[in-house]
Phi, psi and omega in degrees: 000323177293318181298321181295321174303320178293321178296319179296316188291316181296323176294316182298321178297311182302314187297323184273354181297138185291138176286141178248126175281129181291142184269132176265142181284343183278340175272151186221157177260004175290142179291145180226127184264125184230132173241146178285152177289145181234150173275126186256313181230128179217159175236145182292138182290152179280137179266115182302138183300324182293326183283325179294315183296325182267006179062036180275122180230162175164178177240129180256120174263120180252147164253125186239129178266119181256128180279187181291345181265353181091015175263150183283119179275303182232144172231126177228153184268116176279316180220120180281152178285349187100352185228122181301322182293325174286327179291319176293317181302319179292320177298319181290326179289314179294336180295339180260357181288151175248140179244148165274117184292158179291145179243141171232123177048049184061019174244135172286131184230159176286149185205170173241151175218148179261130184239118169275133177238114183264140175242112182222132175272142180268000000 
């Protein structure tokens, strides 16, 4: 009976012990200022003639990797408009756009941004 009480008590102590989170060396408690990338200079994408004649409209969602200088490094289609001509025109236009790169603690860093490009006939 004594042994049973001892086991119960030790188990309760182990069970009630506070859990300690392991500290990661990568995490820091210092404050970090982060700004999102912005489009600084852009031109409207060219509406392809073939798409106009066929009354093709839609929105192309692009993922753009912006480097430290504000240029587009890679451009990929996240969501297609459903028409190849519109997708290619959107990519060609965004290749020439200029971005204000993301800042972390006053340093410009490479980042990704999602850009919607809409094609609509009036």
